[in-house]
Steps between C-alpha positions, in 0.01 A plus 500: 500500500152401599321316213174681559660836423464650148784427263611666179422325169715535184268772370560714810150447642428359838343158538374348820609151600165452673212434260139519607248248362127488543364188667340257254122509492211391280408860416701730275796664669451850628771763467554789734437833321845643581680237286569574134366267227827310446521420871134405504548245223810355665329463836178333384497136600367223277174340606524205733518161327160403637326784316490306172386186679213682665393637162504149353302361788233765454454405134290194438552243230245503216213265567428212268144388426370245742278213387311506828426872454363437152815609310600311189821306552621289210776415265549642158422267211619594154410330172769521234351436157661428165849425638759252374717263696863548395683284753449221752704415810458208742724325748490168684312652795136475599278778367773714346435593138526835324400642162639793305217714365586726205480864610443410865790292627536190717191380689481209739228240441263436788640281772162417659549135413733281294211428261437872442870571436523205255181597312606864463851390388346272234274779374796738491714246308219449245450877458876551447537204266206609279561875545144549631356794686416451863272674747599451860395612847770642724436552868661747746761236582639541143414143402291373210198311637293447189581485128317466169688413180346605163 
């Protein structure tokens, strides 16, 4: 028996061993009008893999402000006022000290210099020991760079 000849399926209908597929393209598949809707859906080919890539390449990334063009580029500075230091953590490493701020969580003390880290750690220890309120400046890097103890 030639394999391209129709064969009988279990339901008694004929099925062809040869299946036609449309060639892949970047445009939606077209279906000949003589085919029924089930055949049309089965014969549509998926878009070529490069179609999504071309779409991504056509889209541009959002532009960030440019200092040279007069846009404002800067970091976010946040002042936290009336907070309490609930915990301190340091280790025998240069410029590595952290404080636990009630209601905020752990914050690293500035590591700009060893002197800055030591001074902020001493202020934090005093605030925790005396249960004093603190106001501190936190930069976009998540570190405390300035602190006032009241």
